[in-house]
C-alpha positions in Angstrom: 0.1 0.1 0.1 1.1 3.6 -0.7 0.8 6.6 1.7 -2.2 6.1 4.1 -3.3 2.9 2.0 -6.5 4.3 0.6 -6.8 5.0 -3.1 -8.4 8.2 -3.8 -10.7 6.8 -6.4 -12.0 3.9 -4.1 -13.3 5.9 -1.1 -15.7 8.2 -2.9 -17.0 5.3 -5.1 -17.5 3.1 -1.9 -19.5 6.1 -0.1 -21.6 6.6 -3.1 -22.4 2.8 -3.1 -23.2 2.8 0.6 -25.6 5.8 0.6 -27.3 5.7 -2.6 -31.2 5.7 -2.3 -32.6 2.7 -4.0 -34.6 0.0 -2.5 -34.7 -3.9 0.1 -33.9 -7.2 -0.5 -35.6 -9.0 2.3 -33.0 -11.5 3.4 -33.5 -14.6 5.5 -31.4 -17.2 7.1 -31.2 -20.4 5.1 -31.9 -23.7 6.7 -29.1 -25.2 8.8 -29.3 -28.4 6.7 -28.6 -26.3 3.8 -25.5 -24.6 5.3 -24.1 -27.9 6.5 -24.4 -29.5 3.0 -22.7 -26.4 1.3 -19.9 -26.5 3.8 -19.3 -30.3 3.2 -19.6 -30.2 -0.5 -17.6 -26.6 -1.3 -14.5 -26.1 0.3 -13.7 -23.5 -2.3 -14.5 -20.1 -1.1 -15.6 -18.6 -4.5 -17.7 -21.7 -5.5 -19.3 -21.8 -2.0 -20.1 -18.0 -2.2 -21.8 -18.5 -5.8 -23.9 -21.5 -4.5 -25.2 -19.5 -1.4 -26.0 -16.5 -3.6 -27.9 -18.9 -5.9 -29.7 -20.4 -3.0 -30.8 -17.0 -1.6 -32.0 -15.7 -5.0 -34.0 -19.1 -4.9 -35.4 -18.3 -1.6 -36.5 -14.8 -2.7 -38.2 -16.1 -5.8 -39.9 -19.4 -4.4 -41.0 -22.0 -6.7 -44.8 -22.3 -7.2 -45.0 -26.0 -6.7 -48.7 -26.0 -7.6 -48.3 -24.3 -11.2 -44.8 -25.2 -12.0 -44.2 -27.2 -15.2 -42.2 -30.4 -15.2 -39.3 -28.6 -16.7 -39.5 -25.9 -13.9 -39.6 -28.5 -11.3 -36.7 -30.6 -12.6 -34.5 -27.6 -12.9 -34.9 -27.2 -8.9 -31.8 -28.8 -7.3 -33.7 -29.7 -3.8 -36.3 -31.9 -5.9 -35.0 -35.3 -7.0 -36.7 -36.9 -10.2 -39.1 -39.2 -8.0 -40.3 -36.2 -5.9 -41.1 -34.4 -9.3 -43.0 -37.3 -10.8 -45.1 -37.9 -7.6 -45.9 -34.3 -7.4 -47.0 -34.1 -11.0 -49.0 -37.3 -10.6 -50.7 -36.0 -7.2 -51.5 -32.6 -8.9 -53.3 -34.4 -11.7 -55.2 -36.9 -9.4 -56.3 -34.5 -6.5 -55.4 -30.9 -7.6 -53.3 -28.4 -5.9 -51.5 -29.0 -2.7 -53.0 -26.8 0.1 -50.7 -27.2 3.1 -47.2 -28.3 3.7 -48.6 -31.1 6.0 -50.2 -32.4 2.8 -47.0 -32.1 0.7 -45.3 -34.3 3.4 -47.7 -37.2 2.6 -46.8 -37.4 -1.1 -44.5 -40.1 -2.0 -41.0 -39.2 -1.8 -41.3 -35.8 0.4 -41.8 -36.9 3.8 -41.5 -34.4 6.9 -37.8 -33.7 6.7 -37.6 -32.8 3.0 -40.8 -30.9 3.3 -39.4 -28.9 6.0 -36.1 -28.3 4.0 -38.2 -27.1 1.0 -40.4 -24.4 3.0 -37.6 -21.7 2.3 -37.5 -22.3 -1.4 -41.0 -23.0 -2.6 -44.6 -21.7 -2.4 -48.1 -23.5 -2.4 -49.8 -20.5 -3.7 -51.3 -21.1 -7.4 -51.4 -17.3 -7.7 -47.6 -17.5 -7.7 -47.5 -19.1 -11.1 -45.6 -17.8 -14.3 -48.6 -15.9 -15.4 -49.1 -14.1 -12.3 -45.5 -13.0 -12.4 -45.7 -11.5 -15.9 -46.8 -8.1 -14.4 -44.6 -7.8 -11.6 -41.5 -5.6 -11.6 -38.7 -5.9 -9.2 -35.2 -4.8 -8.4 -32.6 -5.5 -5.9 -29.3 -3.9 -4.9 -26.6 -5.6 -2.7 -23.6 -4.0 -1.5 -20.7 -5.5 0.4 -17.5 -4.0 1.6 -14.9 -5.5 3.8 -11.7 -4.3 5.2 -8.7 -6.5 6.2 -5.9 -5.7 8.8 -2.9 -7.8 8.9 0.4 -7.6 10.8 2.4 -8.4 7.7 0.3 -7.3 4.8 2.1 -7.7 1.1 2.7 -4.4 -0.3 -0.2 -3.7 -3.0 -0.8 -0.8 -5.3 -4.5 -0.2 -3.9 -6.4 0.0 -0.5 -7.1 -3.0 1.6 -10.8 -2.4 1.2 -12.8 -5.0 -0.6 -15.8 -3.5 -2.3 -18.8 -5.3 -4.2 -21.8 -4.0 -5.8 -24.6 -6.0 -7.4 -28.0 -4.9 -9.0 -30.6 -7.0 -10.5 -33.9 -5.7 -12.2 -36.8 -7.5 -13.8 -40.3 -7.3 -15.1 -42.2 -10.5 -14.1 -40.4 -13.6 -15.4 -39.6 -12.2 -18.9 -37.0 -9.7 -18.8 -34.1 -9.0 -16.3 -31.0 -6.9 -16.3 -28.2 -6.9 -13.9 -24.5 -6.0 -13.4 -21.9 -7.0 -10.8 -19.0 -4.6 -9.8 -16.0 -5.9 -7.6 -12.6 -4.8 -6.4 -10.4 -7.1 -4.3 -8.4 -5.9 -1.5 -5.1 -4.4 -2.6 -6.5 -3.7 -6.2 -6.1 0.3 -7.0 -9.3 1.2 -8.7 -13.1 0.3 -8.2 -14.4 -1.6 -10.0 -11.5 -3.9 -11.1 -14.2 -6.5 -12.5 -17.4 -5.5 -14.2 -19.9 -8.1 -15.3 -23.4 -7.2 -16.9 -26.3 -9.0 -18.8 -29.7 -8.7 -20.3 -31.9 -11.7 -20.1 -35.0 -12.5 -22.0 -37.1 -15.6 -21.2 -40.1 -17.5 -22.1 -41.0 -15.2 -25.1 -43.4 -16.6 -27.7 -42.1 -15.6 -31.3 -44.6 -18.0 -33.2 -47.0 -20.8 -33.1 -45.3 -23.4 -31.0 -41.8 -21.5 -31.1 -40.7 -20.0 -27.9 -37.6 -17.9 -27.1 -36.5 -19.8 -23.8 -33.6 -18.0 -23.1 -31.5 -15.1 -24.7 -28.6 -13.4 -22.9 -26.6 -10.6 -24.2 -23.5 -9.9 -21.8 -21.9 -12.5 -19.5 -23.4 -16.0 -19.3 -22.7 -19.6 -18.5 -23.6 -22.8 -20.4 -24.4 -26.3 -19.0 -24.9 -28.9 -21.5 -25.4 -32.6 -21.3 -23.4 -34.2 -18.4 -20.6 -31.5 -18.8 -18.2 -33.1 -21.0 -18.1 -30.2 -23.3 -19.6 -27.2 -21.5 -20.1 -26.7 -17.8 -18.5 -23.5 -16.7 -20.9 -23.2 -13.6 -21.0 -24.6 -10.1 -22.7 -28.1 -9.8 -25.6 -28.4 -7.4 -25.2 -32.3 -7.1 -24.2 -32.5 -3.7 -27.1 -30.4 -2.2 -29.9 -32.8 -2.3 -29.4 -36.8 -2.9 -27.2 -39.3 -4.5 -29.7 -39.1 -7.6 -28.4 -35.5 -8.1 -25.3 -36.9 -9.4 -27.0 -36.6 -12.5 -26.5 -33.3 -14.1 -29.1 -31.2 -14.8 -28.3 -29.1 -18.1 -29.5 -25.6 -18.6 -27.9 -24.5 -21.7 -27.9 -20.7 -21.1 -28.0 -18.7 -17.8 -27.0 -15.2 -17.1 -23.8 -15.1 -14.9 -24.1 -13.1 -11.7 -20.9 -14.3 -9.4 -18.0 -12.1 -8.9 -15.4 -14.7 -9.7 -13.5 -13.4 -12.8 -12.7 -17.0 -14.4 -14.8 -19.2 -16.4 -17.8 -17.5 -18.0 -18.6 -16.5 -21.5 -19.2 -13.0 -22.8 -21.0 -12.5 -25.7 -24.5 -13.3 -27.0 -26.6 -16.7 -26.6 -30.2 -17.9 -27.4 -32.2 -21.0 -26.7 -35.1 -21.4 -28.8 -37.8 -24.3 -28.1 -40.1 -26.0 -30.9 -43.4 -27.2 -29.7 -41.7 -28.2 -26.2 -39.9 -31.1 -27.8 -36.9 -29.8 -29.7 -34.8 -26.9 -28.4 -31.6 -25.3 -30.0 -29.0 -23.2 -28.2 -26.3 -21.2 -30.3 -23.7 -18.8 -28.6 -20.5 -16.7 -29.2 -18.1 -15.5 -27.0 -15.1 -13.1 -27.2 -13.7 -12.7 -23.7 -10.5 -11.5 -22.2 -8.3 -13.8 -20.1 -5.6 -13.1 -17.7 -2.2 -14.1 -19.1 1.5 -13.6 -19.2 2.3 -12.5 -22.7 5.2 -11.6 -24.9 6.5 -12.1 -28.5 3.0 -13.0 -29.9 2.7 -16.1 -27.2 1.3 -16.6 -23.9 3.3 -18.6 -21.1 0.6 -18.9 -18.4 -2.8 -18.4 -17.6 -3.1 -17.1 -13.8 -6.4 -17.5 -12.3 -8.1 -15.9 -9.3 -8.4 -12.4 -10.8 -6.2 -10.5 -8.2 -4.7 -7.4 -9.8 -3.0 -5.7 -7.2 0.6 -5.2 -8.4 2.1 -4.0 -11.7 2.8 -7.7 -13.1 -0.9 -8.8 -12.3 -2.3 -5.7 -13.7 -0.3 -6.2 -17.2 -1.7 -9.7 -17.2 -5.3 -8.5 -17.0 -7.3 -9.6 -20.0 -4.2 -9.8 -22.0 -5.1 -12.8 -24.0 -8.5 -13.0 -26.3 -10.5 -16.3 -26.3 -13.3 -16.7 -28.8 -15.8 -19.5 -28.4 -18.7 -20.8 -30.6 -21.2 -23.4 -29.4 -24.3 -25.1 -30.4 -26.6 -27.5 -28.1 -29.4 -29.5 -29.6 -31.9 -31.4 -27.3 -34.9 -33.4 -27.9 -37.0 -34.0 -24.8 -39.7 -36.9 -24.6 -41.7 -38.0 -21.5 -39.4 -40.8 -20.6 -36.0 -39.7 -22.1 -33.8 -37.0 -23.5 -31.2 -37.0 -26.1 -28.7 -34.1 -27.0 -25.8 -33.1 -29.2 -23.3 -30.5 -28.4 -20.6 -28.9 -30.5 -17.8 -26.3 -29.7 -15.1 -24.6 -31.4 -12.5 -22.5 -29.4 -9.1 -20.6 -30.0 -6.8 -18.2 -28.2 -5.8 -15.1 -29.6 -2.1 -15.9 -29.4 0.1 -18.9 -29.6 0.7 -21.3 -26.8 4.1 -20.8 -25.4 3.8 -22.8 -22.2 6.6 -24.8 -21.3 6.3 -28.4 -22.7 5.9 -30.5 -19.5 4.8 -34.3 -18.9 1.4 -33.3 -17.2 0.5 -30.7 -19.9 2.0 -32.4 -23.1 -1.5 -33.2 -24.4 -3.4 -30.2 -23.2 -1.7 -27.4 -25.4 -2.9 -26.4 -28.7 -2.7 -23.6 -31.2 -5.4 -22.3 -33.7 -8.8 -23.9 -33.3 -9.7 -26.6 -31.1 -13.2 -28.3 -30.7 -15.5 -31.0 -29.3 -18.5 -32.8 -30.3 -20.6 -34.9 -27.9 -23.7 -37.0 -27.8 -25.7 -37.6 -24.6 -28.8 -39.4 -23.3 -31.0 -39.5 -20.3 -33.5 -42.0 -19.4 -36.3 -41.7 -16.8 -38.8 -44.3 -15.6 -40.4 -43.6 -12.2 -37.6 -43.3 -9.5 -35.0 -44.7 -12.1 -32.7 -42.3 -14.3 -29.8 -43.7 -16.5 -27.4 -41.3 -18.4 -24.5 -41.5 -20.6 -22.3 -38.9 -22.7 -19.5 -39.3 -25.1 -17.4 -36.7 -26.3 -14.4 -36.3 -28.8 -12.0 -33.6 -29.4 -10.0 -32.9 -32.8 -7.4 -35.4 -31.7 -9.6 -37.4 -31.9 -9.2 -38.2 -28.1 -12.4 -39.5 -26.0 -14.2 -38.7 -22.9 -17.1 -40.6 -21.7 -19.2 -40.8 -18.4 -22.2 -42.9 -17.7 -24.1 -43.9 -14.6 -27.5 -44.3 -13.0 -29.4 -43.0 -10.0 -32.5 -44.6 -8.2 -35.0 -43.1 -5.7 -37.4 -45.2 -3.9 -40.5 -44.2 -2.2 -39.5 -45.0 1.3 -36.7 -42.6 1.0 -33.7 -44.7 0.0 -31.5 -43.5 -2.9 -28.5 -44.7 -4.6 -26.3 -43.8 -7.5 -23.4 -45.2 -9.4 -21.3 -43.3 -12.1 -18.2 -44.4 -14.4 -15.9 -42.2 -16.2 -13.1 -42.3 -18.7 -10.9 -39.5 -20.0 -8.1 -40.0 -22.4 -4.9 -38.4 -21.4 -4.9 -36.6 -24.8 -8.5 -35.5 -24.3 -8.9 -31.8 -24.5 -12.1 -30.0 -23.5 -11.5 -26.4 -22.0 -14.7 -25.8 -20.6 -15.6 -29.4 -19.5 -17.1 -29.7 -16.0 -18.1 -33.4 -15.7 -17.8 -35.5 -12.6 -13.8 -35.7 -11.9 -11.3 -36.0 -9.1 -8.5 -33.9 -10.8 -8.4 -30.4 -12.2 -9.5 -31.4 -15.7 -11.6 -33.8 -17.5 -8.4 -35.8 -18.9 -6.0 -38.5 -17.8 -8.6 -40.0 -15.6 -10.4 -43.4 -15.1 -12.8 -43.7 -12.4 -16.0 -44.9 -10.4 -18.2 -43.3 -7.8 -21.0 -44.5 -5.6 -23.4 -42.9 -3.3 -26.6 -43.7 -1.2 -28.8 -42.1 1.2 -31.4 -43.5 3.6 -34.2 -41.8 5.7 -33.9 -44.9 8.2 -36.2 -43.6 10.7 -38.1 -40.6 11.7 -35.6 -37.8 12.2 -32.3 -39.8 11.2 -30.7 -39.6 7.7 -27.6 -41.6 6.9 -25.5 -41.2 3.6 -22.2 -42.3 2.2 -20.5 -41.9 -1.0 -16.9 -43.4 -2.2 -14.9 -42.4 -5.2 -11.9 -44.0 -6.8 -9.7 -42.5 -9.6 -6.9 -43.9 -11.4 -4.6 -41.3 -13.4 -2.4 -43.4 -15.8 -0.2 -40.5 -16.9 1.5 -38.0 -14.4 -0.3 -35.0 -13.0 1.2 -31.7 -11.9 3.9 -32.7 -9.0 4.0 -36.2 -9.7 6.2 -38.4 -11.8 4.1 -41.3 -12.8 0.7 -43.0 -12.5 -1.3 -42.1 -9.4 -4.5 -42.9 -7.9 -6.9 -41.4 -5.3 -9.7 -42.6 -3.1 -12.2 -40.5 -1.1 -14.8 -41.9 1.2 -17.4 -39.8 3.0 -20.1 -40.9 5.7 -22.7 -38.7 7.2 -25.6 -38.9 9.8 -28.1 -36.1 10.6 -30.3 -36.7 13.5 -33.3 -34.5 14.5 -33.5 -35.1 18.1 -36.6 -33.0 18.7 -37.9 -29.9 16.7 -35.1 -27.5 16.4 -32.4 -29.7 17.9 -30.2 -31.3 15.4 -27.1 -33.4 15.8 -24.7 -34.4 12.7 -21.9 -36.7 12.4 -19.2 -36.6 9.5 -16.4 -38.9 8.6 -14.0 -38.6 5.7 -11.1 -40.6 4.3 -8.8 -39.5 1.3 -5.9 -41.4 0.3 -3.2 -41.2 -2.5 -1.7 -44.7 -2.3 1.3 -44.0 -4.6 2.4 -40.8 -2.7 2.0 -42.4 0.8 -0.6 -39.8 1.9 -3.7 -40.7 4.0 -5.9 -38.0 5.4 -8.7 -38.6 7.9 -11.5 -36.2 9.6 -14.0 -36.7 11.9 -16.8 -34.0 12.9 -19.6 -34.0 15.6 -22.0 -30.9 15.6 -25.1 -30.1 17.5 -27.3 -27.1 16.7 -30.4 -25.5 18.1 -32.9 -23.2 16.1 -35.6 -21.5 18.0 -37.8 -18.6 17.1 -35.6 -16.2 19.1 -32.3 -17.9 20.2 -30.0 -20.3 18.1 -27.1 -22.3 19.3 -24.3 -24.3 17.6 -21.3 -26.3 18.5 -19.0 -28.7 16.8 -15.6 -30.6 17.3 -13.5 -31.3 14.2 -10.5 -33.8 14.3 -8.1 -34.3 11.3 -5.1 -36.5 10.7 -2.5 -36.5 8.1 0.9 -37.7 9.5 0.0 -35.2 12.5 -3.2 -34.5 14.2 -5.5 -31.4 14.1 -8.3 -30.4 16.2 -10.9 -27.6 16.2 -13.5 -26.5 18.6 -16.0 -24.3 17.8 -19.3 -22.7 19.7 -21.6 -20.0 18.3 -25.1 -18.4 19.3 -27.5 -16.1 17.8 -30.5 -14.0 19.0 -33.4 -12.5 16.7 -35.8 -10.0 18.2 -39.3 -11.1 18.1 -40.1 -8.3 15.4 -37.4 -9.9 13.3 -35.6 -6.4 12.9 -32.5 -7.0 14.8 -30.3 -10.2 14.6 -27.1 -10.6 16.5 -24.8 -13.6 16.5 -21.2 -14.4 17.5 -18.9 -17.4 17.7 -15.6 -18.5 19.0 -13.1 -21.0 17.8 -10.0 -22.7 19.0 -7.8 -24.7 16.7 -4.5 -26.5 16.4 -3.1 -28.1 13.1 0.6 -28.1 12.8 0.6 -29.7 9.3 -1.0 -28.3 6.4 -2.2 -31.6 5.2 -4.1 -31.6 8.5 -5.8 -28.2 8.0 -9.4 -27.9 8.8 -12.3 -26.2 7.1 -14.9 -25.1 9.2 -18.2 -22.9 8.5 -18.5 -19.5 10.2 -21.6 -17.5 10.2 -21.7 -14.6 7.7 -24.1 -12.0 6.4 -26.5 -12.9 3.7 -25.3 -13.6 0.4 -21.9 -14.3 1.7 -20.6 -17.7 3.0 -17.2 -18.3 5.0 -15.4 -21.5 5.3 -12.1 -20.3 6.5 -9.2 -22.8 6.6 -7.6 -23.4 10.0 -3.8 -24.1 9.9 -1.4 -23.6 12.8 -2.1 -22.8 16.4 -4.6 -20.0 17.5 -8.1 -18.7 18.2 -10.7 -17.1 16.0 -13.9 -15.1 16.9 -16.5 -13.1 15.2 -19.6 -10.9 15.6 -22.6 -10.0 13.6 -25.2 -7.4 13.9 -28.0 -7.3 11.2 -30.7 -4.7 11.5 -33.7 -4.3 9.2 -35.5 -0.9 10.1 -37.9 -1.3 7.0 -39.0 -4.1 4.8 -37.0 -2.2 1.9 -33.9 -1.8 3.9 -31.4 -4.1 5.6 -27.9 -3.6 7.2 -25.2 -5.9 8.6 -21.9 -5.5 10.1 -19.5 -8.3 10.8 -16.4 -8.2 12.6 -14.0 -11.4 12.7 -10.6 -11.8 14.0 -7.8 -14.6 14.3 -4.9 -14.6 16.7 -2.0 -17.2 16.1 0.6 -18.4 18.3 3.1 -17.3 15.6 2.1 -13.3 16.1 3.0 -12.1 12.6 0.1 -14.0 11.0 -2.6 -12.0 13.3 -5.4 -10.5 11.3 -8.9 -8.7 11.6 -11.7 -8.4 9.1 -14.6 -5.8 9.1 -17.5 -6.3 6.6 -20.3 -3.7 6.1 -23.5 -4.9 3.9 -26.6 -3.1 2.6 -29.3 -4.7 0.9 -32.3 -2.9 -0.9 -35.2 -4.1 -3.0 -38.4 -2.7 -4.6 
């Protein structure tokens, strides 16, 4: 930092953002079960925060179960295929569901899943798509964070993190939004700007509907992810059957992550609800170290806080052209996906064993075919893709959901060491969908009232060296979970996880036991986490919260003690945060951590929040404090 550490441009912009008069996004706390699922499945902070933003948006625009189409029901990540089919059959035979108690009696739902759904669905028929056509809405979300560290790296900008997000729409047909962000240390706000215009469900002819059209930033999810899936997957949030990907060809991009999205135009057209076609074009900038007509590295993370990283910002152009065709029948779906992409400069990266088959100059591309078959609680799927080598990537599997709460899934995958698919996001154990052969299984059982048991296992074999290895390697991951609702509001959870890398002689274990209580006014949570990888790690946490009966004031705080001397024994543990934020800090070393949060909603259209958090290590030079201020508005 220079001088007093505050950039002259950042402060007035932040002040303007804080005090601009707009209108409030009414925020609510998500269910504890959802938070634990996100904590368990998404250790990466950027992806976890994007998932929580998605779920908060879902809670603000609840799905109308009595009027939603089959397509809309299947797109909801909290509903498995058996639940969707059961609900459709129930609606056809008995009409609308009038209460959540009635919903719990429908096959596949039950009391626990119904309780989980309360925050994300509505039973009001009037909330259907037609009723939303005449409704206008807008939302504003402002987040600012300030970090203090004893030994902070010298950056060109201020230590203030700033985030501004705006979204407006008219019914379910038109929406517009943009996101501006500046990381701590970056000299100007915004360092990152993302925007979009989105049209949805517009009839353009007899039997022809413009399902989605986006100009600006967007993501694409096709098939099972072997060609396009540049978005987070919600597979882990509900059940083993969700291991089957749910393609959504085009969606607006709303995250603050600066990697992995498309920038251009995209559209999906549906013909008589049987055939859909998606076309898109993207010309986006990527961070890269360039010189002499070549690029030599592709740094990720989006931090531009010194002269070197600022010079790398959007230094490389990437063009992407894609098409997705899908034909949907009552019991099965087939799809074709094509992609072509190229970098604007030659690939000058060092030729190493681990990336020898991942480099290309000029145009590269993929084609794939996928199929999904459904019958009652059974779903089977497969996708096969080729690149221009040609090299192959393939994934196949099945999932089953029974009426009595038992679910199981199995998945097989094969990715050739020469398979190139830049935007693939299919199930995988390593960073890319290449050089991997693997199998995964998962099960879940609601074995008795209030008790849910689940487990999953994945084995991967890498016949060609990965980064940091000098030969074939394998990896094993096994996880077991148990949730026990002792009484209303009282929940205990247990987690166990093993990860192994036999060829490297690495084994890691973690165990967790937790208890939480959620009442109308008070809440409490406590957990113990132990880890072992050569050396042991342990974490003890306790937190509590208070919400005033009026709902206007919420206060919470927590305290954590931890010790993990080895990096491989590090511990990830959820920390309460402000709405639209999600914290899963990594604890390494020896020390204590604490936080305090105050949220105040004086009006329905205005919500303010403040969070302080701090960590003190035995090694004093690592101490840090963080301050976060957030304002939410909607109208």
